[in-house]
C-alpha positions in Angstrom: -27.5 -19.2 53.1 -27.8 -23.1 52.9 -28.4 -24.9 55.5 -25.8 -26.7 57.1 -26.0 -30.8 57.4 -24.6 -32.3 60.2 -22.9 -35.9 59.7 -20.3 -38.1 61.7 -16.7 -38.9 60.9 -14.8 -41.6 62.5 -10.8 -40.7 63.3 -8.7 -42.5 65.5 -7.8 -41.0 68.5 -4.3 -39.9 67.1 -5.6 -38.4 64.1 -8.2 -36.4 66.3 -5.6 -34.8 68.4 -4.0 -33.7 65.4 -6.6 -32.5 63.9 -7.6 -30.5 67.2 -3.7 -28.8 67.5 -3.8 -28.1 64.0 -6.9 -26.3 64.1 -6.1 -24.5 67.2 -2.6 -23.1 65.7 -4.6 -21.6 63.0 -7.2 -20.0 65.1 -10.3 -22.2 64.6 -12.7 -22.5 67.5 -14.6 -24.9 66.5 -14.2 -28.1 64.0 -16.8 -27.6 61.9 -15.7 -24.4 60.4 -12.2 -25.5 60.1 -13.2 -28.9 58.4 -15.3 -26.8 55.7 -12.0 -25.0 55.1 -10.1 -28.0 54.5 -12.7 -29.6 52.2 -12.7 -25.9 50.4 -9.2 -25.9 50.5 -9.0 -29.6 48.5 -11.3 -28.6 45.9 -9.5 -25.2 45.5 -6.5 -27.7 44.9 -8.0 -29.9 42.4 -9.3 -26.8 40.1 -5.4 -25.9 40.0 -4.3 -29.6 39.3 -6.9 -29.6 36.3 -5.6 -26.3 34.7 -8.5 -25.4 33.1 -10.8 -24.1 35.5 -11.4 -19.9 36.0 -9.1 -19.2 39.2 -7.3 -16.4 40.9 -3.9 -16.5 42.2 -1.5 -14.0 43.8 2.3 -14.1 42.8 4.7 -12.6 44.9 8.4 -11.5 44.0 11.4 -10.2 45.8 14.2 -8.7 44.0 17.2 -6.4 44.1 16.1 -3.9 41.9 19.8 -2.6 41.1 19.9 -6.0 39.2 21.0 -5.9 35.5 17.8 -5.6 33.5 15.4 -7.2 36.0 13.0 -4.3 35.9 12.7 -4.3 32.2 12.7 -8.4 31.9 9.8 -8.3 34.7 7.7 -5.4 32.9 8.2 -7.1 29.5 6.6 -10.5 31.0 3.7 -8.6 32.5 3.0 -6.6 29.2 2.5 -10.0 27.6 -0.1 -11.1 30.2 -2.0 -8.1 30.8 -5.1 -9.9 30.2 -4.3 -12.1 33.7 -3.2 -9.0 35.7 -6.2 -7.6 37.9 -3.8 -5.5 40.2 -0.1 -5.2 41.3 1.6 -3.5 43.8 5.3 -2.7 44.4 7.0 -2.3 47.6 10.5 -1.0 48.7 11.7 -3.2 51.3 15.1 -1.1 51.7 17.8 0.6 49.5 18.1 -2.6 47.5 15.3 -4.8 47.5 11.7 -4.5 46.2 8.6 -6.8 46.8 6.4 -7.0 43.7 2.6 -8.7 44.5 0.5 -9.2 41.2 -3.1 -10.3 41.6 -4.2 -12.6 38.5 -7.1 -14.1 37.4 -7.6 -16.8 34.7 -7.6 -20.1 33.8 -5.3 -22.2 36.3 -2.8 -23.8 33.9 -1.9 -20.3 32.3 -1.4 -18.8 35.6 0.5 -21.4 36.6 2.6 -21.2 33.8 2.9 -17.4 33.7 3.6 -17.1 37.8 6.1 -19.7 37.3 7.9 -17.7 34.8 8.1 -14.6 36.9 9.3 -16.4 39.8 12.2 -18.2 37.1 13.5 -14.7 35.8 16.7 -14.2 36.6 17.3 -11.6 39.2 14.4 -12.7 41.3 15.8 -13.7 44.6 12.2 -15.3 46.1 9.3 -16.0 44.5 6.0 -17.7 45.6 2.6 -18.4 44.2 -0.9 -18.5 45.8 -3.6 -19.9 44.6 -7.5 -19.6 45.2 -10.8 -19.6 43.5 -13.4 -17.9 41.9 -16.0 -20.2 42.3 -19.3 -18.9 43.9 -20.1 -22.5 44.7 -17.5 -22.2 47.8 -19.4 -19.4 48.9 -22.4 -20.6 51.0 -25.7 -19.2 50.0 -24.4 -17.7 46.8 -25.6 -20.4 44.2 -25.4 -19.3 40.4 -27.2 -22.5 39.1 -30.1 -21.7 37.1 -31.1 -18.8 35.5 -32.3 -16.8 38.3 -31.9 -12.9 39.1 -30.1 -13.2 42.2 -29.4 -9.0 42.3 -25.9 -8.5 40.8 -23.7 -9.3 37.8 -20.0 -10.5 38.1 -18.8 -9.2 34.5 -18.8 -5.6 35.4 -17.6 -3.9 39.0 -20.2 -4.0 41.7 -21.9 -0.4 42.2 -21.0 1.2 45.4 -23.6 0.8 48.0 -24.5 4.7 49.2 -22.8 5.8 52.8 -25.3 5.5 55.7 -25.2 8.8 57.2 -24.1 8.4 61.1 -26.8 9.6 63.4 -26.1 13.0 65.2 -25.5 12.3 69.2 -26.1 15.4 71.1 -23.2 15.9 73.8 -24.3 15.4 77.2 -23.2 17.3 80.5 -20.9 15.8 82.3 -22.1 14.2 85.8 -20.9 15.7 88.5 -19.5 12.9 90.4 -19.2 12.8 94.1 -16.4 11.0 95.8 -17.2 8.3 98.2 -15.9 8.4 101.5 -13.1 5.8 102.4 
């Protein structure tokens, strides 16, 4: 893991109060971790704005499955973009409404276009996209610069690690507890 570098940042007192409240509401216990994630988030946003970087995304769709032809329209759009869909799941929210979540991987611009097309499909009641990254550079200690072999590939699925066998713990006889006089 790469060593962290300390540096000083000057903020107006009011901005520092806002930052601390922002971090507290999100459960951060220290400023450093919060600021690291804010910076990483900005880098991910830049990837999406450029549009040509390999990225990841989720698309969430809520729709009434009784709506005429909605299932056919969504299935047709997904079949046209099988190369971008990593996984999808379908949940019945109630008698009428369903939630479908797709996990996507590809170039940011193409994913944005595909996600917007799904969300704009007639019959979708609500849709949202969440953008992420596939860049290992954002993971500390996981650099891919140079030609060094770092123990795993990224084009094939990760090999499962064998499960550790739990140690068998012998049962001990219960101790006799003598009540204390009150």
